[in-house]
C-alpha positions as a Markdown table, in Angstrom:
| # | Residue | x | y | z |
|---|---|---|---|---|
| 1 | Met | 9.1 | 38.3 | -164.7 |
| 2 | Lys | 8.9 | 36.6 | -161.4 |
| 3 | Tyr | 7.1 | 39.5 | -159.7 |
| 4 | Leu | 4.7 | 40.0 | -162.3 |
| 5 | Ser | 3.4 | 36.5 | -161.7 |
| 6 | Glu | 3.4 | 37.2 | -157.9 |
| 7 | Ala | 1.2 | 40.4 | -158.5 |
| 8 | Ala | -1.7 | 38.9 | -160.2 |
| 9 | Asn | -2.2 | 36.5 | -157.4 |
| 10 | Ile | -1.7 | 39.2 | -154.5 |
| 11 | Phe | -4.9 | 38.3 | -153.0 |
| 12 | Gly | -5.1 | 34.4 | -153.6 |
| 13 | Lys | -7.6 | 32.4 | -154.3 |
| 14 | Val | -11.0 | 34.1 | -153.1 |
| 15 | Ser | -14.1 | 32.0 | -152.9 |
| 16 | Pro | -17.4 | 33.3 | -152.6 |
| 17 | Pro | -19.8 | 33.6 | -149.3 |
| 18 | Pro | -22.0 | 30.6 | -148.6 |
| 19 | Gly | -24.7 | 32.4 | -149.7 |
| 20 | Val | -23.9 | 33.5 | -152.8 |
| 21 | Ala | -23.3 | 29.7 | -154.2 |
| 22 | Glu | -27.0 | 29.5 | -155.0 |
| 23 | Tyr | -26.9 | 32.4 | -157.5 |
| 24 | Gln | -24.1 | 30.8 | -159.5 |
| 25 | Ser | -26.1 | 27.8 | -160.5 |
| 26 | Gly | -29.0 | 27.3 | -162.9 |
| 27 | Asp | -29.9 | 29.1 | -165.8 |
| 28 | Leu | -29.2 | 32.6 | -164.3 |
| 29 | Ser | -26.3 | 33.6 | -162.3 |
| 30 | Gly | -24.9 | 36.5 | -160.5 |
| 31 | Leu | -26.1 | 40.0 | -161.0 |
| 32 | Pro | -29.2 | 38.9 | -163.4 |
| 33 | Ser | -30.2 | 36.6 | -160.8 |
| 34 | Phe | -30.3 | 39.4 | -158.2 |
| 35 | Val | -31.6 | 41.6 | -160.1 |
| 36 | Asn | -34.8 | 39.6 | -161.1 |
| 37 | Asn | -35.2 | 38.4 | -157.3 |
| 38 | Ile | -35.4 | 42.0 | -156.6 |
| 39 | Leu | -38.2 | 42.8 | -159.5 |
| 40 | Lys | -40.0 | 40.0 | -158.0 |
| 41 | Leu | -39.7 | 41.5 | -154.5 |
| 42 | Leu | -41.1 | 44.7 | -155.7 |
| 43 | Ile | -44.0 | 43.0 | -157.6 |
| 44 | Ile | -45.0 | 41.3 | -154.5 |
| 45 | Gly | -44.5 | 44.1 | -152.4 |
| 46 | Ala | -47.0 | 46.2 | -155.0 |
| 47 | Gly | -49.7 | 43.2 | -154.7 |
| 48 | Ile | -49.2 | 43.4 | -151.0 |
| 49 | Tyr | -49.6 | 47.1 | -150.5 |
| 50 | Ser | -52.9 | 46.9 | -153.2 |
| 51 | Val | -54.2 | 44.9 | -151.4 |
| 52 | Phe | -53.7 | 46.3 | -147.7 |
| 53 | Asn | -54.8 | 50.1 | -149.5 |
| 54 | Leu | -58.0 | 47.9 | -151.1 |
| 55 | Val | -59.0 | 47.1 | -147.9 |
| 56 | Leu | -58.5 | 50.3 | -146.2 |
| 57 | Ala | -60.5 | 52.1 | -149.3 |
| 58 | Gly | -63.5 | 49.6 | -148.3 |
| 59 | Tyr | -63.7 | 50.6 | -144.6 |
| 60 | Asp | -63.4 | 54.1 | -145.9 |
| 61 | Phe | -66.6 | 53.5 | -148.2 |
| 62 | Leu | -68.4 | 51.8 | -145.2 |
| 63 | Ser | -67.7 | 54.4 | -143.1 |
| 64 | Ala | -68.5 | 57.4 | -145.2 |
| 65 | Gly | -72.1 | 57.3 | -144.3 |
| 66 | Asp | -74.0 | 59.8 | -146.2 |
| 67 | Asp | -71.5 | 62.1 | -146.9 |
| 68 | Pro | -71.2 | 62.2 | -150.6 |
| 69 | Lys | -67.5 | 63.7 | -150.4 |
| 70 | Lys | -66.0 | 60.9 | -148.4 |
| 71 | Val | -67.8 | 58.3 | -151.0 |
| 72 | Thr | -66.5 | 59.4 | -153.8 |
| 73 | Ala | -63.2 | 59.9 | -152.3 |
| 74 | Ala | -63.4 | 56.0 | -151.5 |
| 75 | Trp | -64.4 | 55.2 | -155.0 |
| 76 | Ser | -61.5 | 57.0 | -156.2 |
| 77 | Lys | -58.9 | 55.5 | -154.0 |
| 78 | Ile | -60.7 | 51.8 | -155.0 |
| 79 | Trp | -60.5 | 52.4 | -158.7 |
| 80 | Gln | -57.3 | 53.5 | -158.3 |
| 81 | Thr | -55.9 | 50.6 | -156.0 |
| 82 | Leu | -57.5 | 48.3 | -159.0 |
| 83 | Leu | -55.8 | 50.2 | -161.9 |
| 84 | Gly | -52.6 | 50.2 | -160.3 |
| 85 | Leu | -52.8 | 46.3 | -159.5 |
| 86 | Ala | -54.1 | 45.9 | -163.4 |
| 87 | Val | -50.9 | 47.5 | -164.2 |
| 88 | Ala | -48.7 | 45.6 | -162.3 |
| 89 | Ala | -50.1 | 42.3 | -163.4 |
| 90 | Gly | -50.3 | 43.7 | -166.9 |
| 91 | Ser | -46.8 | 44.5 | -167.2 |
| 92 | Phe | -46.1 | 40.7 | -167.4 |
| 93 | Val | -48.6 | 39.8 | -169.8 |
| 94 | Leu | -47.5 | 42.4 | -172.2 |
| 95 | Ala | -43.4 | 41.6 | -171.7 |
| 96 | Ala | -44.6 | 37.9 | -172.2 |
| 97 | Leu | -46.5 | 38.8 | -175.4 |
| 98 | Phe | -44.2 | 41.3 | -176.7 |
| 99 | Gly | -41.1 | 38.3 | -176.2 |
| 100 | Lys | -43.4 | 35.8 | -178.2 |
| 101 | Ile | -43.8 | 37.9 | -181.2 |
| 102 | Ile | -40.2 | 39.7 | -181.3 |
| 103 | Phe | -38.0 | 37.1 | -180.1 |
| 104 | Asn | -40.5 | 33.9 | -179.9 |
| 105 | Asp | -40.0 | 33.0 | -176.9 |
| 106 | Pro | -42.4 | 34.3 | -173.9 |
| 107 | Glu | -40.1 | 35.0 | -171.2 |
| 108 | Ala | -37.3 | 36.6 | -173.3 |
| 109 | Leu | -38.0 | 39.8 | -171.9 |
| 110 | Leu | -38.8 | 38.6 | -168.3 |
| 111 | Lys | -35.1 | 37.2 | -168.2 |
| 112 | Ile | -33.0 | 39.4 | -167.3 |
| 113 | Lys | -29.5 | 39.1 | -169.6 |
| 114 | Ile | -26.1 | 40.8 | -168.9 |
| 115 | Phe | -24.0 | 40.1 | -172.2 |
| 116 | Thr | -20.3 | 40.8 | -170.9 |
| 117 | Pro | -17.1 | 40.6 | -174.0 |
């Protein structure tokens, strides 16, 4: 029996690294907080990409001159960028709406919860 208790403590006390401590406090901790941060980063990246793409499409439109094919291509690029931005922003609105309807909490679907036994 003595060996069994020593085998359970083979690694000793393991403490988390200093940068991980901020993920262990508050409502969200650990993996859900990490996944939420990744999703926020992706949405911010989509917004930055949309603005960059919109500026480039505007430049293409201004430099198209009288060429109807270039004007049509620039307009389609502008339209697709605005549509993608609307989908990215609208996903949060729909998630809050469905969370309010189903769970009576608008943030229910926006907060990732991992249930463990």
